[in-house]
VEXDREN-2710 file (C-alpha; in Angstrom, 1 decimal):
% VEXDREN-2710
k/r/px/py/pz
1/MET/96.6/-167.6/77.7
2/ALA/96.3/-171.4/77.7
3/PRO/95.1/-172.9/74.4
4/LYS/91.6/-174.2/74.4
5/LYS/91.0/-177.9/74.6
6/LYS/90.0/-179.6/71.5
7/PRO/86.3/-180.7/71.9
8/SER/85.5/-184.3/71.7
9/GLU/83.4/-185.8/69.0
10/LYS/80.4/-186.0/71.4
11/THR/80.6/-182.4/72.5
12/GLN/81.4/-180.9/69.1
13/LYS/78.8/-178.3/68.0
14/THR/76.4/-179.0/65.1
15/PRO/77.8/-177.7/61.8
16/SER/76.6/-174.2/60.8
17/PRO/74.8/-173.6/57.5
18/LYS/78.1/-172.3/56.2
19/GLU/79.8/-175.6/57.1
20/LYS/77.1/-177.9/55.8
21/GLY/78.0/-179.9/52.7
22/VAL/81.7/-179.2/53.2
23/GLU/83.6/-182.5/53.3
24/THR/86.5/-182.8/55.7
25/LEU/89.5/-183.9/53.7
26/ARG/92.2/-186.2/54.8
27/PRO/95.8/-185.0/54.0
28/SER/96.0/-187.3/51.0
29/ASN/92.6/-186.1/49.8
30/ARG/93.7/-182.5/50.2
31/ASN/96.6/-183.1/47.9
32/ASP/94.4/-184.7/45.3
33/MET/91.9/-181.8/45.6
34/ALA/94.7/-179.2/45.2
35/ALA/96.0/-181.0/42.1
36/LEU/92.4/-181.1/40.7
37/VAL/91.9/-177.4/41.4
38/ALA/95.2/-176.5/39.7
39/THR/94.3/-178.6/36.7
40/GLN/90.9/-176.9/36.5
41/ALA/92.6/-173.5/36.7
42/ARG/95.0/-174.3/33.8
43/GLU/92.1/-175.7/31.7
44/VAL/90.0/-172.6/32.3
45/LEU/93.0/-170.3/31.4
46/THR/93.5/-172.2/28.2
47/ALA/89.8/-171.9/27.3
48/ILE/89.8/-168.2/28.1
49/PHE/92.9/-167.6/26.0
50/ALA/91.3/-169.4/23.1
51/PHE/88.1/-167.3/23.5
52/ARG/90.2/-164.1/23.5
53/VAL/92.1/-165.2/20.4
54/VAL/88.8/-165.5/18.6
55/ASN/87.8/-162.1/20.1
56/ALA/91.0/-160.5/18.8
57/LEU/90.5/-161.8/15.3
58/CYS/86.9/-160.4/15.3
59/VAL/87.9/-156.9/16.3
60/ARG/88.6/-155.0/13.1
61/THR/87.3/-151.6/14.0
62/PHE/88.7/-148.3/15.2
63/PHE/87.7/-147.0/18.6
64/GLN/90.0/-144.4/20.2
65/PRO/93.4/-143.0/19.0
66/ASP/95.2/-143.9/22.2
67/GLU/95.0/-147.6/21.2
68/TYR/97.8/-146.7/18.6
69/PHE/99.3/-143.4/19.5
70/GLN/100.0/-144.0/23.2
71/ALA/101.2/-147.6/22.8
72/LEU/102.2/-148.7/19.3
73/GLU/103.7/-145.6/17.9
74/PRO/106.3/-145.3/20.8
75/ALA/106.8/-149.0/20.6
76/TRP/107.5/-148.8/16.9
77/GLN/110.1/-146.1/17.4
78/MET/111.8/-148.1/20.2
79/ILE/112.5/-150.9/17.8
80/PHE/112.7/-149.4/14.4
81/GLY/114.4/-146.1/15.2
82/GLU/114.0/-142.3/15.0
83/ASN/113.6/-142.4/11.2
84/SER/111.0/-145.1/11.1
85/GLY/108.1/-142.6/10.7
86/ALA/106.5/-143.2/14.1
87/TRP/104.2/-140.4/15.2
88/LEU/104.9/-139.3/18.8
89/THR/102.3/-137.1/20.2
90/TRP/102.9/-134.1/22.5
91/GLU/102.5/-136.3/25.6
92/TRP/105.6/-138.2/24.7
93/ARG/107.6/-135.1/23.8
94/HIS/106.6/-133.6/27.2
95/LYS/107.2/-137.0/29.0
96/LEU/103.6/-137.4/30.4
97/ARG/103.5/-141.2/29.7
98/SER/105.4/-144.1/31.2
99/SER/107.4/-146.0/28.6
100/ILE/106.7/-149.3/30.4
101/HIS/103.5/-150.0/28.5
102/PRO/104.8/-149.4/25.0
103/ALA/108.0/-151.3/25.9
104/LEU/105.9/-154.5/26.2
105/PHE/104.7/-154.1/22.7
106/ALA/108.1/-153.2/21.5
107/LEU/109.2/-156.6/22.7
108/SER/106.6/-158.2/20.5
109/TYR/107.9/-156.2/17.5
110/PHE/111.5/-157.2/18.4
111/VAL/110.6/-160.9/18.5
112/VAL/108.9/-160.8/15.1
113/ASP/111.5/-158.6/13.5
114/ASN/114.3/-160.9/14.6
115/PHE/112.5/-164.1/13.7
116/TRP/111.9/-162.9/10.1
117/ALA/115.3/-161.3/9.8
118/SER/116.6/-164.0/7.5
119/TYR/113.5/-164.2/5.3
120/SER/113.1/-162.2/2.1
121/VAL/109.3/-162.0/2.0
122/PRO/108.6/-158.5/3.5
123/VAL/104.9/-158.6/2.9
124/ILE/104.5/-161.8/5.1
125/LYS/106.7/-160.2/7.8
126/THR/104.4/-157.2/7.7
127/GLN/101.4/-159.3/8.5
128/TRP/103.2/-160.8/11.5
129/ILE/104.2/-157.3/12.6
130/LEU/100.6/-156.2/12.5
131/LEU/99.6/-159.3/14.6
132/ALA/102.4/-159.1/17.2
133/PRO/100.9/-156.4/19.6
134/LYS/97.4/-157.9/19.2
135/ALA/98.7/-161.3/20.2
136/MET/100.4/-159.8/23.3
137/GLN/97.3/-157.9/24.3
138/THR/95.2/-161.0/23.9
139/GLY/97.4/-162.6/26.5
140/PHE/96.8/-159.7/28.9
141/ALA/93.1/-159.8/28.2
142/ALA/93.0/-163.5/29.1
143/LEU/94.9/-162.9/32.3
144/SER/92.5/-160.2/33.2
145/ASP/89.5/-162.5/32.8
146/TRP/91.3/-165.4/34.6
147/TYR/92.4/-163.4/37.6
148/THR/88.9/-161.9/37.9
149/TRP/87.5/-165.4/38.1
150/ARG/90.2/-166.5/40.5
151/LEU/89.4/-163.5/42.7
152/ALA/85.7/-164.5/42.6
153/GLU/86.6/-168.0/43.7
154/LYS/88.7/-166.7/46.5
155/LEU/85.7/-164.7/47.8
156/PHE/82.8/-166.9/47.0
157/GLY/84.4/-170.4/47.0
158/SER/86.0/-172.4/44.3
159/SER/82.8/-174.4/43.5
160/SER/80.3/-171.6/43.9
161/ALA/77.9/-170.7/41.2
162/ALA/78.6/-167.0/41.9
163/ALA/82.3/-167.5/40.9
164/TRP/81.3/-169.2/37.6
165/SER/78.8/-166.4/37.0
166/VAL/81.7/-163.9/37.2
167/LEU/83.6/-165.7/34.5
168/VAL/80.5/-165.9/32.2
169/MET/79.8/-162.2/32.8
170/THR/83.4/-161.3/31.9
171/LEU/83.4/-163.3/28.7
172/LEU/79.9/-162.1/27.5
173/ASN/80.4/-158.5/28.4
174/PRO/80.2/-156.5/25.1
175/TRP/82.5/-153.8/26.4
176/GLN/85.2/-156.5/27.2
177/TRP/84.7/-158.0/23.8
178/TYR/85.0/-154.6/22.1
179/THR/88.0/-153.3/24.1
180/SER/89.9/-155.9/26.0
181/THR/92.1/-157.0/23.1
182/ARG/92.9/-153.4/22.2
183/THR/96.3/-152.0/23.2
184/PHE/94.9/-149.4/25.6
185/SER/96.9/-148.6/28.7
186/ASN/93.5/-148.8/30.5
187/CYS/93.2/-152.5/29.4
188/PHE/96.6/-153.4/30.7
189/GLU/95.8/-151.4/33.9
190/THR/92.7/-153.5/34.3
191/THR/94.8/-156.7/34.1
192/LEU/97.3/-155.4/36.7
193/THR/94.4/-154.4/38.9
194/ALA/92.7/-157.8/38.7
195/MET/95.9/-159.6/39.5
196/ALA/96.7/-157.2/42.4
197/LEU/93.2/-157.6/43.9
198/TYR/93.6/-161.4/43.6
199/TYR/96.9/-161.5/45.5
200/TRP/95.7/-159.0/48.1
201/PRO/95.2/-160.4/51.6
202/TRP/91.5/-159.7/52.1
203/GLU/91.7/-161.1/55.7
204/LEU/93.2/-157.7/56.6
205/LEU/89.7/-156.3/56.4
206/GLY/88.5/-158.6/59.2
207/VAL/88.1/-162.1/60.4
208/GLU/85.3/-164.1/62.1
209/ALA/84.7/-163.0/65.7
210/ASP/84.7/-165.6/68.4
211/GLU/81.3/-167.1/69.1
212/LYS/81.6/-166.3/72.8
213/ASP/82.5/-162.7/71.8
214/ASP/85.7/-163.0/73.9
215/SER/87.2/-159.5/73.2
216/THR/90.5/-160.5/74.9
217/GLN/91.1/-163.3/72.3
218/SER/93.5/-162.2/69.6
219/PRO/92.4/-162.8/66.0
220/PRO/94.4/-165.2/63.8
221/ALA/97.8/-163.8/63.0
222/LEU/98.5/-162.9/59.3
223/PHE/101.7/-163.3/57.3
224/GLN/102.9/-166.4/59.2
225/THR/104.3/-168.1/56.0
226/TRP/106.4/-167.0/53.2
227/GLY/103.6/-167.8/50.8
228/GLN/101.4/-165.2/52.5
229/ILE/104.1/-162.6/52.4
230/ASN/104.9/-163.3/48.8
231/SER/101.3/-162.9/47.9
232/LEU/101.3/-159.5/49.5
233/ARG/104.4/-158.6/47.6
234/TYR/102.9/-159.6/44.3
235/SER/99.8/-157.5/45.1
236/ILE/101.8/-154.4/46.0
237/VAL/104.2/-154.6/43.0
238/LEU/101.4/-155.1/40.5
239/ALA/99.4/-152.3/42.1
240/ALA/102.5/-150.0/42.0
241/PHE/103.0/-150.6/38.3
242/ALA/99.3/-149.9/37.7
243/VAL/99.6/-146.6/39.5
244/LEU/102.8/-145.7/37.6
245/LEU/101.0/-146.5/34.4
246/ARG/97.8/-144.6/35.2
247/PRO/98.1/-142.4/38.3
248/THR/94.3/-142.5/38.9
249/ASN/94.6/-146.2/39.8
250/ALA/95.9/-144.9/43.2
251/LEU/92.3/-144.2/44.0
252/ILE/91.6/-148.0/44.2
253/TRP/94.4/-148.6/46.7
254/LEU/93.7/-145.5/48.8
255/ALA/90.1/-146.8/49.2
256/ILE/91.3/-150.2/50.4
257/GLY/93.9/-148.7/52.7
258/THR/91.4/-146.4/54.2
259/LEU/89.1/-149.3/55.0
260/VAL/92.0/-151.3/56.5
261/LEU/92.8/-148.4/58.9
262/THR/89.4/-147.1/59.7
263/ARG/87.3/-150.3/59.4
264/ALA/84.3/-148.1/58.5
265/THR/81.2/-150.4/57.9
266/LEU/83.3/-153.5/58.3
267/SER/82.4/-156.5/60.6
268/GLY/84.4/-159.1/62.5
269/LYS/87.7/-158.5/64.2
270/SER/90.6/-156.6/62.8
271/PRO/93.9/-158.6/62.5
272/LEU/95.8/-155.3/62.1
273/THR/98.3/-155.8/65.0
274/GLN/101.5/-153.8/65.3
275/ARG/103.4/-156.6/63.8
276/VAL/101.0/-156.8/60.8
277/PHE/101.2/-153.1/60.3
278/LEU/105.0/-153.1/60.3
279/ILE/105.0/-155.9/57.8
280/LEU/102.6/-153.9/55.5
281/LEU/104.7/-150.8/55.9
282/ARG/108.0/-152.7/55.2
283/GLU/106.6/-154.4/52.1
284/ALA/105.0/-151.3/50.7
285/MET/108.3/-149.5/50.9
286/LEU/110.4/-152.3/49.5
287/CYS/108.0/-153.3/46.7
288/GLY/107.0/-149.7/45.9
289/SER/110.7/-148.8/45.7
290/PHE/111.3/-151.8/43.4
291/ALA/108.5/-150.8/41.0
292/LEU/109.6/-147.1/41.1
293/GLY/113.2/-148.1/40.4
294/VAL/112.2/-150.2/37.4
295/SER/110.0/-147.3/36.1
296/LEU/112.8/-144.7/36.5
297/LEU/115.3/-146.9/34.7
298/VAL/113.0/-147.8/31.8
299/ASP/112.0/-144.1/31.4
300/ARG/115.7/-143.0/31.7
301/GLN/116.5/-145.4/28.8
302/TYR/113.7/-144.2/26.7
303/PHE/113.7/-140.5/27.2
304/GLY/117.5/-140.1/27.6
305/ASN/117.3/-138.4/31.0
306/TRP/115.8/-139.0/34.5
307/THR/112.2/-138.2/34.5
308/PHE/109.0/-139.2/36.4
309/PRO/106.0/-139.1/34.1
310/PRO/103.3/-139.2/36.8
311/PHE/104.4/-135.7/38.0
312/ALA/104.3/-134.3/34.4
313/TRP/100.9/-136.0/33.9
314/LEU/99.6/-134.2/37.0
315/HIS/101.1/-130.9/36.0
316/PHE/99.6/-130.9/32.5
317/ASN/96.3/-132.5/33.3
318/VAL/95.5/-130.9/36.7
319/ALA/97.5/-127.7/37.1
320/GLN/97.5/-126.7/33.4
321/ASP/94.0/-128.3/32.8
322/LEU/94.9/-129.3/29.2
323/ALA/92.7/-132.4/29.3
324/VAL/89.7/-130.1/28.8
325/PHE/91.0/-129.4/25.3
326/TYR/89.9/-132.9/24.3
327/GLY/86.4/-132.5/25.6
328/GLN/84.2/-131.9/28.7
329/ASN/81.4/-133.9/30.2
330/ASP/78.7/-133.5/32.8
331/TRP/79.4/-134.4/36.4
332/HIS/77.1/-137.4/36.2
333/TYR/78.7/-138.9/33.0
334/TYR/80.1/-142.0/34.7
335/LEU/76.8/-142.7/36.4
336/SER/74.5/-142.0/33.5
337/GLN/76.7/-143.3/30.7
338/GLY/79.9/-144.9/32.1
339/ILE/78.5/-147.8/34.1
340/PRO/75.7/-148.6/31.6
341/LEU/78.3/-148.7/28.8
342/LEU/80.6/-150.9/30.8
343/CYS/78.0/-153.3/31.9
344/THR/75.1/-153.0/29.4
345/THR/72.4/-155.6/30.3
346/MET/74.2/-156.4/33.6
347/THR/73.8/-152.8/34.8
348/PRO/70.7/-153.5/37.0
349/PHE/72.5/-156.3/38.8
350/VAL/75.6/-154.2/39.3
351/LEU/73.6/-151.4/40.8
352/TYR/71.7/-153.8/43.1
353/GLY/75.0/-155.5/44.0
354/LEU/76.4/-152.1/45.1
355/TYR/73.4/-151.5/47.3
356/LYS/73.2/-155.0/48.8
357/SER/76.9/-155.1/49.6
358/LEU/76.3/-152.6/52.4
359/ASP/74.6/-155.4/54.4
360/ALA/76.4/-158.3/52.9
361/GLU/76.5/-160.2/56.2
362/THR/72.7/-160.9/55.9
363/SER/73.3/-162.9/52.7
364/GLY/75.2/-165.6/54.6
365/TRP/78.7/-164.7/53.4
366/PRO/81.6/-165.2/55.7
367/VAL/83.0/-162.0/57.3
368/ALA/86.0/-161.9/55.0
369/THR/83.8/-162.1/51.9
370/SER/81.2/-159.6/53.1
371/ASN/84.0/-157.1/54.0
372/ALA/85.6/-157.7/50.6
373/LEU/82.3/-156.9/48.9
374/LYS/82.0/-153.7/50.9
375/ALA/85.6/-152.8/50.0
376/LEU/84.8/-153.3/46.3
377/THR/81.8/-151.1/46.6
378/PHE/83.9/-148.4/48.3
379/ILE/86.5/-148.7/45.5
380/VAL/83.8/-148.1/42.8
381/LEU/82.2/-145.2/44.6
382/THR/85.4/-143.5/45.5
383/THR/86.9/-143.8/42.0
384/ILE/83.8/-142.6/40.3
385/ALA/83.2/-139.8/42.7
386/SER/86.8/-138.6/42.4
387/LEU/87.0/-138.8/38.6
388/SER/83.6/-137.1/38.3
389/PHE/85.4/-133.9/39.4
390/VAL/87.6/-134.0/36.3
391/SER/86.1/-132.2/33.3
392/HIS/87.4/-134.7/30.7
393/LYS/85.8/-138.1/31.1
394/GLU/85.9/-141.2/29.1
395/VAL/84.3/-144.6/29.7
396/ARG/87.6/-146.5/29.4
397/PHE/89.0/-144.5/32.4
398/ILE/86.9/-146.6/34.7
399/THR/87.5/-149.9/32.9
400/PRO/89.7/-151.1/35.9
401/LEU/86.5/-151.2/37.9
402/LEU/85.1/-154.0/35.8
403/PRO/86.4/-156.9/38.0
404/ALA/84.8/-155.3/41.0
405/LEU/81.5/-154.6/39.2
406/HIS/81.3/-158.2/37.9
407/ILE/81.9/-159.7/41.3
408/LEU/79.4/-157.4/43.0
409/ALA/76.7/-158.3/40.5
410/ALA/77.4/-162.1/40.3
411/PRO/75.4/-163.3/43.4
412/HIS/72.3/-161.4/42.3
413/ILE/72.5/-162.4/38.6
414/THR/72.9/-166.0/39.7
415/SER/69.9/-165.9/42.0
416/PHE/67.8/-164.1/39.3
417/PHE/68.5/-166.6/36.5
418/THR/69.0/-169.9/38.3
419/THR/67.1/-171.8/41.0
420/ALA/69.8/-170.9/43.5
421/THR/67.8/-169.3/46.3
422/ASN/71.0/-168.4/48.2
423/ALA/74.1/-167.5/46.1
424/ALA/76.2/-168.0/49.1
425/ALA/75.3/-171.7/49.3
426/ALA/74.8/-172.5/45.6
427/THR/77.5/-174.6/44.0
428/CYS/78.4/-175.8/40.5
429/PRO/78.5/-177.8/38.2
430/PRO/75.6/-176.0/36.4
431/SER/73.8/-179.4/36.1
432/ALA/73.0/-179.0/39.8
433/LEU/71.1/-175.8/39.1
434/ALA/68.1/-175.1/36.8
435/TRP/67.6/-172.0/34.8
436/LYS/64.6/-169.7/35.1
437/ARG/63.4/-166.6/33.3
438/LYS/64.9/-168.1/30.2
439/PRO/63.3/-165.7/27.7
440/LEU/64.8/-162.7/29.5
441/LEU/68.2/-164.4/29.7
442/ALA/68.1/-165.2/26.0
443/ALA/67.1/-161.6/25.2
444/SER/69.9/-160.2/27.4
445/LEU/72.5/-162.5/25.7
446/LEU/71.2/-161.6/22.3
447/VAL/71.5/-157.8/23.0
448/ASN/75.1/-158.3/24.2
449/ILE/76.0/-160.4/21.2
450/VAL/74.5/-157.8/18.8
451/ILE/76.2/-154.9/20.5
452/GLY/79.6/-156.6/20.6
453/GLY/79.3/-158.0/17.2
454/TYR/78.3/-154.7/15.5
455/LEU/80.9/-152.6/17.4
456/SER/83.8/-155.0/16.8
457/TRP/83.1/-155.9/13.2
458/PHE/81.2/-153.1/11.5
459/HIS/81.3/-149.8/13.4
460/ALA/84.2/-147.6/12.3
461/ALA/85.9/-150.4/10.4
462/ALA/86.9/-148.0/7.5
463/PRO/89.9/-146.3/9.3
464/ILE/91.5/-149.8/9.6
465/GLN/90.6/-150.9/6.1
466/VAL/92.0/-147.7/4.5
467/MET/95.4/-148.4/6.0
468/SER/95.4/-151.9/4.4
469/TYR/94.5/-150.4/1.1
470/LEU/97.3/-147.7/1.2
471/ARG/99.8/-150.3/2.4
472/SER/98.8/-152.7/-0.4
473/GLU/99.1/-149.9/-3.0
474/PHE/102.6/-149.0/-1.7
475/GLU/103.7/-152.6/-1.9
476/THR/102.6/-152.7/-5.6
477/ILE/104.1/-149.4/-6.6
478/TYR/107.3/-149.6/-4.7
479/PRO/108.1/-153.3/-4.1
480/ASP/111.8/-152.5/-3.6
481/HIS/111.2/-150.1/-0.6
482/LEU/109.5/-152.4/1.9
483/ALA/112.2/-152.4/4.6
484/LEU/111.1/-151.6/8.1
485/ARG/114.1/-149.4/8.7
486/ARG/114.9/-146.4/6.6
487/PRO/118.4/-146.5/5.2
488/ALA/120.9/-144.3/7.1
489/ASN/121.4/-142.1/4.0
490/ALA/118.1/-140.2/4.0
491/THR/119.1/-138.3/0.8
492/ASP/119.4/-141.4/-1.3
493/ASP/117.9/-140.7/-4.7
494/THR/116.5/-144.2/-4.8
495/LEU/114.0/-143.5/-2.0
496/PRO/110.5/-142.4/-3.0
497/LYS/110.2/-138.6/-2.7
498/GLU/106.4/-138.3/-3.1
499/LEU/103.9/-137.7/-0.4
500/PHE/102.1/-141.0/-0.7
501/ALA/99.0/-140.2/1.4
502/LEU/97.5/-137.0/2.8
503/PHE/94.9/-137.5/5.5
504/LEU/92.4/-134.6/5.6
505/THR/90.4/-136.1/8.5
506/PRO/90.0/-135.1/12.1
507/CYS/93.4/-135.7/13.8
508/HIS/94.2/-139.3/14.8
509/ALA/91.2/-140.6/13.0
510/THR/93.2/-143.6/11.8
511/PRO/96.2/-145.6/13.1
512/TRP/99.6/-144.5/11.8
513/ARG/103.0/-146.2/11.4
514/SER/101.8/-149.4/13.2
515/HIS/99.6/-150.0/10.2
516/LEU/101.3/-148.0/7.4
517/VAL/104.4/-150.0/8.4
518/TYR/106.9/-148.9/5.8
519/PRO/109.0/-145.8/6.7
520/ALA/109.4/-145.1/2.9
521/LEU/105.6/-144.6/2.7
522/ARG/105.5/-140.9/3.5
523/ALA/102.3/-139.6/4.8
524/ARG/100.9/-136.4/6.4
525/ALA/97.9/-135.8/8.6
526/LEU/96.2/-132.9/10.4
527/THR/97.4/-132.4/13.9
528/CYS/95.6/-131.3/17.1
529/GLU/98.3/-130.2/19.5
530/PRO/96.9/-128.6/22.7
531/PRO/97.9/-125.0/23.7
532/VAL/100.9/-126.0/25.8
533/GLY/102.4/-123.0/27.5
534/THR/99.2/-121.0/27.8
535/GLU/97.6/-120.2/31.1
536/PRO/94.2/-121.7/32.0
537/GLY/91.5/-119.1/31.3
538/SER/93.8/-116.9/29.3
539/VAL/92.8/-115.2/26.1
540/GLU/95.5/-117.1/24.2
541/ARG/94.0/-120.4/25.2
542/ALA/90.4/-119.3/24.5
543/SER/91.4/-118.2/21.0
544/TYR/93.7/-121.1/20.2
545/MET/92.8/-123.3/17.2
546/ASP/94.8/-126.4/16.3
547/GLU/95.4/-127.4/12.8
548/THR/92.3/-129.7/12.6
549/ARG/90.0/-126.9/13.8
550/ARG/91.6/-124.4/11.4
551/PHE/91.0/-126.8/8.5
552/TYR/87.4/-127.5/9.2
553/ALA/86.7/-123.7/9.9
554/ASP/87.9/-122.8/6.4
555/LYS/88.8/-125.8/4.2
556/ILE/89.6/-123.8/1.0
557/GLY/91.6/-121.2/2.9
558/PHE/93.6/-123.8/4.8
559/LEU/94.5/-125.7/1.6
560/LYS/95.5/-122.4/-0.1
561/GLN/97.3/-120.7/2.8
562/GLU/98.7/-123.5/4.9
563/LEU/98.9/-126.7/3.0
564/TRP/100.0/-125.4/-0.4
565/PRO/100.9/-121.8/0.1
566/ARG/103.5/-121.4/-2.6
567/ASP/102.7/-120.9/-6.3
568/ALA/104.7/-123.9/-7.5
569/PRO/102.4/-126.4/-9.2
570/GLY/102.2/-129.7/-7.3
571/GLU/104.2/-128.5/-4.3
572/ASP/104.4/-131.7/-2.2
573/MET/101.3/-133.0/-3.8
574/ALA/100.0/-136.3/-2.5
575/ARG/99.4/-139.4/-4.6
576/TYR/96.2/-140.2/-2.5
577/ILE/94.0/-137.9/-0.4
578/VAL/92.0/-139.6/2.4
579/GLY/88.9/-138.0/3.9
580/PHE/85.3/-138.5/4.7
581/GLU/82.8/-138.0/1.9
582/GLY/81.6/-134.6/3.2
583/LEU/85.1/-133.2/2.2
584/GLU/84.6/-133.9/-1.5
585/PRO/82.9/-130.6/-2.5
586/ALA/85.7/-128.5/-0.9
587/LEU/88.4/-130.5/-2.6
588/ARG/86.8/-130.3/-6.0
589/GLU/86.3/-126.6/-5.6
590/TYR/89.9/-126.1/-4.7
591/PHE/91.3/-128.3/-7.5
592/ASN/88.9/-126.9/-10.1
593/TRP/90.9/-125.4/-13.0
594/SER/89.5/-121.9/-12.2
595/GLY/89.9/-122.5/-8.4
596/PRO/92.9/-121.6/-6.2
597/GLY/94.4/-125.1/-6.7
598/GLY/94.0/-125.2/-10.5
599/ARG/97.7/-124.8/-10.9
600/HIS/98.3/-128.3/-9.6
601/ARG/96.6/-129.8/-12.7
602/VAL/94.9/-132.4/-10.4
603/GLU/91.8/-134.3/-11.3
604/LEU/90.4/-136.2/-8.4
605/LYS/89.3/-139.7/-8.9
606/GLU/87.7/-141.8/-6.2
607/VAL/89.6/-145.1/-6.0
608/TRP/88.4/-146.6/-2.7
609/SER/85.6/-146.0/-0.1
610/ALA/84.1/-147.9/2.8
611/TRP/81.1/-147.4/5.0
612/ASN/81.9/-146.2/8.5
613/GLY/79.0/-147.2/10.6
614/LEU/75.5/-146.2/11.6
615/PHE/76.5/-143.4/13.9
616/THR/79.5/-141.3/14.9
617/ASP/80.6/-139.3/17.9
618/ASP/81.8/-136.5/15.5
619/ASP/79.9/-135.0/12.6
620/LYS/83.2/-134.6/10.7
621/LYS/83.5/-138.4/10.5
622/ALA/80.0/-138.9/9.1
623/GLY/79.5/-140.9/5.9
624/ARG/81.9/-143.0/3.9
625/LEU/85.7/-142.8/4.3
626/VAL/87.1/-142.1/0.8
627/VAL/90.4/-142.2/-1.0
628/TRP/90.9/-140.0/-3.9
629/SER/93.7/-140.4/-6.4
630/THR/95.2/-137.1/-7.6
631/GLY/96.8/-138.7/-10.6
632/PHE/99.8/-136.4/-10.1
633/TYR/102.3/-139.3/-10.1
634/ASP/100.7/-141.5/-12.6
635/GLY/102.3/-140.1/-15.7
636/GLU/98.9/-138.9/-16.9
637/GLU/98.7/-136.0/-19.3
638/LYS/97.8/-132.8/-17.5
639/ILE/95.1/-130.9/-19.3
640/GLU/95.6/-127.2/-19.5
641/PRO/92.7/-125.0/-18.2
END
């Protein structure tokens, strides 16, 4: 087919509304504009990182155990060794988790440990050790925000008000403030997902149809340059690592792949020619194999043999259904609680965005953008529908959907609070737009600030504070035992033999070695291992009670029969006992001179306590968190009963 002739200036068509206001740039101007855009992107990234640094410093509360036990405890063991006191949960013993995620934080420990190796101030080194993983996660959080904004620019335009709205929504989202700087695998998964979505070639979903509707005309060819192919490679590699980290992330990419192949609800022409399909297949195999190879090698190094954690994860959580042991939720949990918790005051705009994306063409978006919005909606619906069939649900499991949710809501929140009548045509700077509904906007921002501030600074702060107290006490009592690596001779008489802290709280209610730090600080806590090896629905599983449940079912009996079963006075007695205030009556009854623990000659004394928030998800964690001193190691005179 002969190429079409270029129309003359006199015969050129009148610019469409989409083209109005778009200045045609000369080559030199294009270079200047590219430099300006790059400079702006760097400045925005710097500002986002500074914001997340403040965010990280303001988060001083406890949320979920996985923040520590699925990331920092394995990372601690990687650097400081088997005898470092790290607590590896059953998932790591059964190889359900990829070691790639904790390996990143192990790198931060390694850097700090080697930097301070020649300094003889262990307490200062400890503070840097505590900050190291938080600093690394702050970088991941900033990248997640930045790539979400860059994706919005890619879809809405670099100067669009909708793209800037996405950035503002991301930064002011209370859930992001509360969780993004925490070391959850879900947070890192969100970062990988945002990056992979940004590099994904959205043109694959469809391009503008020719105005004459010439069905014989081929759509513009994709992957003509190395830049386009490399962008595809980045996307596939990042997506592959996200799937290896959290297998449920595959739902996002299955949704996109389904739309590319079926084109259901999409408009425009499909550029999926045989050549494009073969390139996609080639890159998927090469990049997927690369990610898989890296994963296998890292896990081989960590576990000591060849293993593939996603298979083990599927076996234990699907075939064995062990996730139910940690809680069950209603089928509508993600709809009735998940999205509202993720989006708070933005929830109405998110829901409206999901609905309006079905006919995004009518909003004036280009075909590529309208198809991308439909794809993001399909991602959200597919993921939530699939995860709703799983009994155990948590809000953080759908955190990787946040970039999509923010982008879907952005045009509508822009039109609602600004004078932009058409988000597709509205541009920034903000001075070009005027605000409206200011009282409602101020109220929404205030609600977000109050929620984020309370959760990150006050709610459940005690589990973090108590670790600082215990660590400080150990530093005072044993200033000569503050090494981060336990000496090879574990029977050395110079090492403290006492059980320094006993945690009689629900299992994993506090961090562990990542905050206790010193391996010489010996501690013990109640466990909650699931009934591995029992069949789903069996009598053994139905009657199974872990250590935590046995303790709360009969506190006195547990202390007498399981914790201190022998008659020897003070058998492995702790210097400090940590528990929530509701535990005190049972402890005093047990240690009473006429009680079953009277032989220990212990007199409990409250030495520390802290408020733990206005509400709790577990009645066992209600009230203050308290530290009682047993006085057993203080050289105090024991009074005979």
